[in-house]
PADOTI-658985 format. One line per 3 residues: for each residue z, x, y of N, C-alpha, C, O. Coordinates in steps of 0.2 Angstrom, whole numbers, padded with zeros to 4 digits. Layout:
Z X Y Z X Y Z X Y Z X Y  ...
END
This chain:
-0160 -0010 -0111 -0156 -0006 -0108 -0162 0001 -0106 -0165 0004 -0111  -0163 0002 -0101 -0167 0006 -0099 -0165 0013 -0097 -0159 0013 -0095  -0169 0019 -0097 -0167 0026 -0095 -0172 0029 -0090 -0178 0029 -0091
-0169 0031 -0084 -0170 0033 -0078 -0171 0040 -0078 -0168 0043 -0083  -0173 0044 -0073 -0173 0052 -0073 -0167 0054 -0074 -0162 0051 -0071  -0167 0059 -0077 -0161 0064 -0080 -0156 0060 -0084 -0151 0062 -0085
-0159 0054 -0088 -0156 0052 -0094 -0151 0048 -0091 -0146 0047 -0095  -0150 0045 -0086 -0145 0041 -0083 -0148 0033 -0086 -0153 0031 -0085  -0143 0029 -0088 -0145 0023 -0092 -0143 0016 -0087 -0138 0015 -0083
-0147 0013 -0088 -0146 0006 -0084 -0145 0000 -0089 -0148 -0001 -0094  -0139 -0004 -0088 -0140 -0009 -0093 -0145 -0014 -0091 -0149 -0013 -0087  -0144 -0020 -0096 -0150 -0025 -0094 -0151 -0027 -0088 -0157 -0026 -0086
-0145 -0029 -0084 -0145 -0033 -0079 -0147 -0028 -0072 -0148 -0030 -0066  -0149 -0022 -0074 -0151 -0016 -0069 -0144 -0013 -0066 -0145 -0009 -0061  -0139 -0014 -0067 -0134 -0011 -0066 -0132 -0004 -0070 -0134 -0003 -0075
-0129 0001 -0066 -0128 0007 -0068 -0123 0007 -0073 -0119 0003 -0074  -0124 0012 -0078 -0120 0013 -0085 -0113 0015 -0081 -0113 0017 -0075  -0108 0013 -0084 -0101 0013 -0083 -0100 0022 -0081 -0095 0023 -0077
-0102 0025 -0083 -0101 0032 -0084 -0103 0037 -0077 -0101 0043 -0075  -0108 0032 -0074 -0111 0036 -0068 -0107 0034 -0062 -0106 0029 -0060  -0104 0040 -0057 -0102 0041 -0053 -0104 0035 -0048 -0110 0033 -0048
-0101 0032 -0044 -0103 0026 -0040 -0104 0030 -0031 -0107 0028 -0027  -0099 0036 -0030 -0098 0037 -0023 -0093 0034 -0020 -0093 0035 -0014  -0088 0030 -0022 -0085 0028 -0020 -0078 0032 -0016 -0076 0037 -0019
-0076 0031 -0009 -0071 0034 -0006 -0066 0031 -0009 -0065 0025 -0009  -0062 0037 -0010 -0052 0036 -0013 -0049 0038 -0008 -0049 0044 -0007  -0045 0034 -0003 -0041 0036 0002 -0034 0042 0000 -0029 0040 -0004
-0035 0047 0002 -0030 0051 -0002 -0024 0054 0004 -0019 0056 0002  -0025 0053 0011 -0019 0054 0016 -0022 0053 0023 -0028 0055 0024  -0018 0051 0027 -0019 0049 0034 -0014 0054 0037 -0008 0055 0034
-0016 0057 0044 -0013 0060 0047 -0013 0058 0056 -0019 0058 0058  -0009 0057 0059 -0010 0055 0065 -0008 0062 0070 -0003 0065 0070  -0012 0062 0074 -0011 0069 0081 -0006 0066 0085 -0007 0060 0088
-0001 0070 0087 0003 0066 0094 0006 0073 0097 0012 0076 0096  0000 0076 0101 0002 0082 0105 0003 0088 0098 0007 0092 0098  -0001 0088 0094 -0001 0092 0087 -0005 0099 0090 -0010 0099 0093
-0001 0104 0088 -0005 0110 0088 -0010 0111 0081 -0015 0116 0081  -0009 0107 0077 -0014 0108 0070 -0013 0102 0067 -0008 0099 0070  -0017 0100 0063 -0016 0095 0057 -0019 0100 0051 -0024 0102 0050
-0014 0099 0046 -0015 0104 0041 -0014 0099 0034 -0009 0095 0034  -0020 0098 0028 -0020 0095 0022 -0019 0100 0018 -0023 0105 0017  -0013 0100 0014 -0010 0105 0009 -0010 0104 0002 -0009 0108 -0002
-0011 0097 0002 -0011 0094 -0006 -0016 0089 -0007 -0018 0086 -0002  -0018 0088 -0013 -0023 0083 -0015 -0031 0087 -0016 -0035 0085 -0019  -0031 0091 -0013 -0038 0096 -0013 -0037 0100 -0020 -0034 0106 -0020
-0040 0097 -0025 -0040 0100 -0032 -0047 0097 -0036 -0052 0094 -0033  -0047 0099 -0042 -0052 0097 -0046 -0053 0090 -0048 -0057 0089 -0053  -0048 0085 -0045 -0050 0079 -0046 -0055 0076 -0044 -0057 0071 -0047
-0058 0078 -0039 -0064 0075 -0036 -0070 0082 -0034 -0069 0088 -0033  -0074 0079 -0035 -0080 0084 -0033 -0083 0087 -0025 -0087 0092 -0024  -0080 0080 -0022 -0081 0083 -0015 -0075 0078 -0012 -0073 0073 -0014
-0074 0081 -0005 -0068 0076 -0001 -0072 0076 0006 -0076 0081 0008  -0070 0071 0009 -0073 0068 0016 -0067 0068 0021 -0063 0064 0019  -0067 0070 0026 -0062 0070 0031 -0066 0065 0037 -0071 0067 0041
-0062 0059 0039 -0065 0055 0044 -0060 0056 0050 -0054 0056 0049  -0063 0057 0056 -0060 0057 0062 -0063 0051 0067 -0068 0049 0068  -0054 0048 0070 -0055 0043 0073 -0052 0046 0081 -0047 0049 0081
-0057 0045 0085 -0053 0046 0093 -0050 0052 0093 -0044 0052 0095  -0053 0059 0091 -0050 0064 0093 -0050 0066 0100 -0055 0066 0104  -0044 0067 0103 -0043 0068 0109 -0039 0075 0112 -0033 0075 0112
-0043 0080 0114 -0039 0086 0116 -0034 0086 0122 -0034 0081 0126  -0030 0091 0123 -0025 0090 0129 -0028 0094 0134 -0026 0094 0140  -0034 0099 0132 -0037 0103 0137 -0044 0102 0138 -0048 0104 0134
-0045 0101 0144 -0053 0100 0145 -0058 0106 0143 -0056 0112 0145  -0063 0106 0139 -0067 0110 0137 -0065 0114 0131 -0065 0120 0130  -0062 0110 0126 -0059 0113 0121 -0063 0111 0114 -0065 0105 0113
-0064 0116 0110 -0067 0114 0103 -0063 0114 0099 -0058 0117 0098  -0066 0107 0094 -0061 0106 0088 -0064 0110 0082 -0070 0110 0080  -0058 0113 0079 -0063 0117 0074 -0058 0115 0067 -0053 0111 0067
-0060 0119 0062 -0056 0119 0055 -0056 0126 0053 -0061 0130 0055  -0052 0128 0048 -0053 0133 0043 -0049 0130 0036 -0045 0126 0035  -0052 0136 0032 -0050 0134 0023 -0045 0138 0022 -0044 0143 0026
-0042 0138 0016 -0036 0141 0013 -0038 0141 0006 -0040 0136 0003  -0038 0147 0002 -0037 0148 -0005 -0030 0148 -0008 -0029 0147 -0014  -0024 0150 -0003 -0018 0150 -0005 -0013 0143 -0003 -0007 0144 -0002
-0016 0138 -0004 -0011 0133 -0003 -0009 0132 0006 -0005 0129 0009  -0012 0134 0008 -0010 0134 0016 -0006 0140 0020 -0004 0139 0025  -0004 0146 0016 -0001 0152 0019 -0006 0155 0023 -0003 0158 0027
-0013 0156 0022 -0017 0159 0026 -0023 0154 0027 -0025 0151 0022  -0026 0154 0032 -0033 0150 0034 -0037 0156 0036 -0037 0157 0043  -0041 0160 0032 -0046 0164 0034 -0052 0165 0029 -0055 0171 0028
-0054 0160 0026 -0058 0161 0023 -0065 0162 0026 -0067 0160 0032  -0069 0167 0022 -0077 0169 0025 -0082 0164 0026 -0086 0163 0020  -0084 0162 0031 -0090 0158 0032 -0095 0159 0035 -0094 0163 0040
-0100 0156 0034 -0107 0157 0037 -0110 0151 0037 -0110 0147 0033  -0114 0149 0044 -0114 0142 0045 -0120 0142 0051 -0122 0148 0054  -0122 0136 0052 -0129 0136 0058 -0126 0129 0059 -0122 0126 0055
-0129 0126 0066 -0127 0120 0070 -0133 0119 0075 -0137 0123 0077  -0133 0112 0076 -0137 0110 0082 -0134 0104 0085 -0129 0100 0082  -0136 0104 0091 -0133 0099 0096 -0140 0094 0097 -0146 0096 0097
-0138 0086 0099 -0142 0081 0102 -0137 0079 0108 -0131 0079 0107  -0141 0077 0113 -0136 0074 0120 -0140 0070 0122 -0146 0071 0120  -0138 0065 0126 -0141 0059 0129 -0137 0056 0135 -0131 0054 0133
-0139 0054 0140 -0134 0053 0146 -0135 0045 0148 -0140 0042 0147  -0130 0042 0150 -0130 0035 0152 -0137 0034 0158 -0140 0029 0158  -0138 0038 0160 -0143 0037 0167 -0150 0038 0162 -0155 0036 0165
-0150 0040 0157 -0157 0042 0153 -0161 0046 0157 -0167 0044 0158  -0157 0051 0160 -0161 0056 0164 -0161 0063 0160 -0165 0067 0160  -0156 0064 0156 -0155 0072 0152 -0155 0070 0146 -0152 0065 0144
-0159 0073 0142 -0158 0073 0132 -0160 0079 0131 -0162 0083 0136  -0159 0081 0125 -0160 0088 0121 -0159 0087 0114 -0157 0081 0112  -0162 0093 0110 -0160 0093 0104 -0162 0100 0103 -0168 0102 0103
-0156 0105 0102 -0155 0112 0103 -0152 0116 0098 -0148 0113 0095  -0154 0122 0095 -0148 0125 0091 -0144 0127 0096 -0146 0128 0102  -0138 0128 0092 -0131 0129 0096 -0130 0137 0092 -0127 0137 0087
-0131 0141 0096 -0129 0148 0092 -0120 0149 0094 -0116 0154 0092  -0119 0146 0097 -0111 0146 0102 -0106 0143 0095 -0100 0145 0095  -0109 0139 0091 -0105 0136 0087 -0105 0137 0080 -0102 0134 0076
-0110 0143 0078 -0112 0145 0071 -0107 0151 0069 -0103 0154 0073  -0107 0152 0062 -0102 0160 0061 -0107 0164 0055 -0111 0161 0051  -0106 0169 0057 -0110 0175 0051 -0104 0179 0048 -0101 0184 0051
-0103 0177 0043 -0098 0181 0038 -0091 0182 0043 -0089 0187 0046  -0088 0176 0044 -0083 0176 0049 -0077 0173 0046 -0078 0167 0043  -0072 0176 0047 -0064 0172 0045 -0061 0168 0051 -0056 0165 0051
-0066 0167 0057 -0063 0164 0062 -0064 0155 0060 -0066 0153 0055  -0061 0153 0064 -0061 0143 0064 -0067 0142 0065 -0070 0145 0070  -0070 0137 0061 -0077 0134 0062 -0076 0128 0067 -0073 0123 0066
-0081 0129 0073 -0081 0124 0077 -0085 0118 0074 -0091 0118 0071  -0082 0112 0076 -0087 0107 0072 -0087 0101 0078 -0088 0095 0077  -0085 0102 0085 -0086 0098 0091 -0085 0103 0095 -0080 0108 0094
-0089 0103 0102 -0089 0109 0106 -0087 0105 0114 -0089 0099 0116  -0084 0109 0118 -0083 0107 0124 -0081 0101 0127 -0084 0098 0132  -0075 0099 0122 -0074 0092 0124 -0069 0089 0130 -0064 0092 0132
-0070 0083 0133 -0067 0081 0138 -0060 0078 0137 -0059 0075 0131  -0055 0079 0141 -0049 0077 0141 -0046 0070 0145 -0041 0068 0145  -0052 0069 0149 -0050 0062 0152 -0048 0057 0148 -0048 0058 0142
-0045 0052 0150 -0041 0046 0146 -0046 0043 0142 -0044 0040 0137  -0052 0043 0144 -0058 0039 0139 -0062 0042 0135 -0067 0039 0132  -0061 0050 0134 -0065 0054 0132 -0062 0057 0125 -0057 0060 0124
-0067 0055 0119 -0065 0057 0113 -0070 0060 0110 -0075 0063 0113  -0069 0060 0101 -0075 0061 0097 -0071 0059 0091 -0065 0060 0090  -0077 0056 0087 -0076 0054 0081 -0082 0056 0076 -0088 0055 0078
-0081 0057 0069 -0086 0058 0064 -0083 0059 0059 -0078 0056 0057  -0087 0063 0053 -0085 0065 0048 -0086 0074 0046 -0089 0078 0050  -0082 0075 0041 -0084 0083 0038 -0082 0082 0030 -0077 0080 0028
-0088 0085 0027 -0088 0084 0019 -0087 0091 0016 -0091 0095 0019  -0084 0092 0012 -0081 0098 0008 -0083 0098 0002 -0081 0093 -0002  -0089 0102 -0001 -0091 0101 -0009 -0087 0104 -0014 -0087 0110 -0013
-0085 0101 -0019 -0083 0106 -0025 -0078 0112 -0023 -0080 0118 -0024  -0072 0111 -0020 -0069 0116 -0018 -0065 0119 -0023 -0063 0125 -0022  -0064 0116 -0028 -0062 0119 -0034 -0066 0124 -0039 -0063 0126 -0044
-0072 0125 -0037 -0076 0129 -0041 -0074 0135 -0041 -0071 0137 -0035  -0073 0139 -0047 -0073 0146 -0046 -0078 0150 -0049 -0078 0156 -0051  -0084 0147 -0048 -0091 0150 -0048 -0096 0150 -0042 -0101 0154 -0042
-0095 0146 -0038 -0098 0144 -0033 -0097 0145 -0025 -0091 0143 -0025  -0099 0146 -0020 -0096 0146 -0014 -0096 0139 -0012 -0099 0135 -0015  -0093 0138 -0007 -0089 0130 -0003 -0093 0127 0002 -0092 0129 0008
-0098 0122 0001 -0103 0120 0006 -0100 0116 0009 -0095 0113 0005  -0100 0114 0016 -0098 0109 0020 -0103 0106 0025 -0107 0110 0027  -0103 0100 0027 -0106 0097 0032 -0103 0093 0038 -0097 0090 0036
-0104 0093 0043 -0101 0089 0048 -0103 0085 0052 -0109 0088 0054  -0103 0081 0055 -0108 0077 0059 -0102 0073 0064 -0099 0068 0061  -0101 0074 0070 -0098 0072 0076 -0100 0071 0082 -0102 0075 0085
-0100 0064 0084 -0101 0062 0091 -0095 0063 0096 -0089 0061 0095  -0097 0064 0101 -0092 0064 0106 -0094 0062 0114 -0099 0065 0117  -0089 0058 0117 -0092 0058 0125 -0088 0062 0128 -0082 0063 0127
-0091 0064 0133 -0089 0069 0138 -0091 0068 0145 -0096 0064 0146  -0088 0071 0150 -0089 0072 0157 -0096 0071 0158 -0100 0073 0154  -0098 0066 0164 -0106 0067 0165 -0108 0060 0160 -0114 0059 0159
-0103 0056 0158 -0106 0051 0154 -0112 0052 0149 -0117 0049 0149  -0111 0057 0145 -0115 0059 0141 -0113 0058 0133 -0107 0058 0131  -0117 0056 0129 -0116 0057 0122 -0120 0063 0118 -0126 0063 0118
-0115 0066 0115 -0116 0072 0112 -0115 0071 0106 -0111 0066 0104  -0119 0075 0100 -0118 0075 0093 -0119 0082 0091 -0124 0085 0092  -0113 0085 0087 -0114 0091 0083 -0115 0089 0076 -0111 0085 0073
-0121 0094 0074 -0122 0094 0067 -0120 0103 0065 -0123 0108 0067  -0116 0102 0060 -0114 0109 0057 -0115 0109 0049 -0112 0105 0046  -0118 0114 0046 -0117 0114 0040 -0117 0122 0038 -0118 0127 0042
-0113 0123 0032 -0111 0130 0031 -0108 0131 0024 -0106 0126 0021  -0106 0137 0023 -0102 0137 0017 -0096 0143 0018 -0096 0148 0022  -0090 0141 0014 -0085 0146 0013 -0087 0151 0008 -0088 0150 0002
-0088 0157 0010 -0091 0162 0005 -0085 0165 0001 -0083 0171 0002  -0082 0160 -0003 -0078 0163 -0009 -0079 0160 -0015 -0081 0154 -0015  -0078 0162 -0020 -0078 0160 -0026 -0070 0158 -0030 -0069 0157 -0036
-0066 0158 -0026 -0059 0155 -0027 -0059 0147 -0024 -0062 0145 -0019  -0054 0144 -0029 -0053 0137 -0026 -0050 0137 -0018 -0045 0141 -0016  -0054 0132 -0015 -0050 0131 -0009 -0046 0126 -0010 -0049 0120 -0012
-0040 0126 -0008 -0035 0121 -0009 -0031 0117 -0002 -0027 0113 -0003  -0033 0119 0004 -0030 0117 0009 -0035 0119 0015 -0040 0123 0015  -0034 0115 0021 -0039 0114 0026 -0034 0112 0032 -0029 0108 0031
-0036 0116 0038 -0032 0115 0045 -0036 0114 0049 -0042 0116 0049  -0034 0109 0055 -0040 0106 0060 -0036 0109 0066 -0030 0107 0065  -0038 0112 0072 -0035 0112 0078 -0039 0112 0082 -0045 0113 0081
-0038 0112 0089 -0042 0115 0095 -0041 0122 0096 -0036 0125 0095  -0047 0124 0099 -0046 0132 0101 -0041 0134 0107 -0039 0140 0108  -0041 0128 0110 -0036 0129 0115 -0032 0122 0117 -0036 0117 0118
-0026 0122 0118 -0021 0116 0119 -0020 0114 0113 -0022 0118 0108  -0018 0108 0112 -0017 0104 0106 -0022 0098 0106 -0026 0096 0110  -0021 0095 0100 -0024 0088 0098 -0020 0084 0100 -0015 0082 0096
-0021 0082 0107 -0017 0076 0109 -0016 0070 0106 -0010 0068 0106  -0021 0066 0103 -0022 0061 0100 -0026 0060 0095 -0031 0064 0095  -0026 0055 0090 -0032 0054 0086 -0029 0054 0079 -0023 0056 0078
-0033 0051 0073 -0032 0051 0067 -0036 0055 0062 -0043 0055 0062  -0034 0058 0058 -0038 0061 0052 -0037 0058 0045 -0031 0058 0043  -0041 0055 0043 -0040 0054 0034 -0045 0058 0030 -0050 0061 0032
-0043 0059 0025 -0044 0063 0019 -0046 0057 0013 -0042 0053 0010  -0052 0058 0011 -0054 0053 0005 -0057 0059 -0001 -0060 0065 0000  -0055 0056 -0007 -0059 0060 -0013 -0065 0055 -0013 -0064 0049 -0013
-0071 0060 -0015 -0077 0056 -0016 -0078 0055 -0024 -0080 0059 -0028  -0076 0049 -0027 -0076 0047 -0034 -0083 0047 -0037 -0083 0046 -0043
END
């Protein structure tokens, strides 16, 4: 048996000790949008897992130019108004290979705001336009620390452009976060699937 940094032990064949977390994703809930004003997860966000991952599949807005957003709740979904501070940047590249960029996107960050956090902006609503990606929420049940989140979403938009939004921030609360809501800033979530996983 060997010991590595931090006291983690390895058994003789090089495998991790059974007590070491492996990072497995445990599917907890799946919701499918159908002209939905919002999609909320109001259960299973608790101290069972240290972090939660939300995966988005083919999110399609009803309104062109919509922003895909989320907000957090500390009261089981009665209110979605956690104060947040965040930063974001965007990369893009078109099919013609004539337009590329990497830019700070001040229009999607927040500074001590209870507003919904944008995680994908200016989405198209043509039949083949959609977005997919992930959001990770860290240690939402902590009563000591703020609640960090990271999102990474790619979308196809008018003009044949691949756009990738990266957002990082925190919910500035030491109360337990126990619910989350997703919505567009205008119109409905016309189609798409959101899955919630606990990280073991």
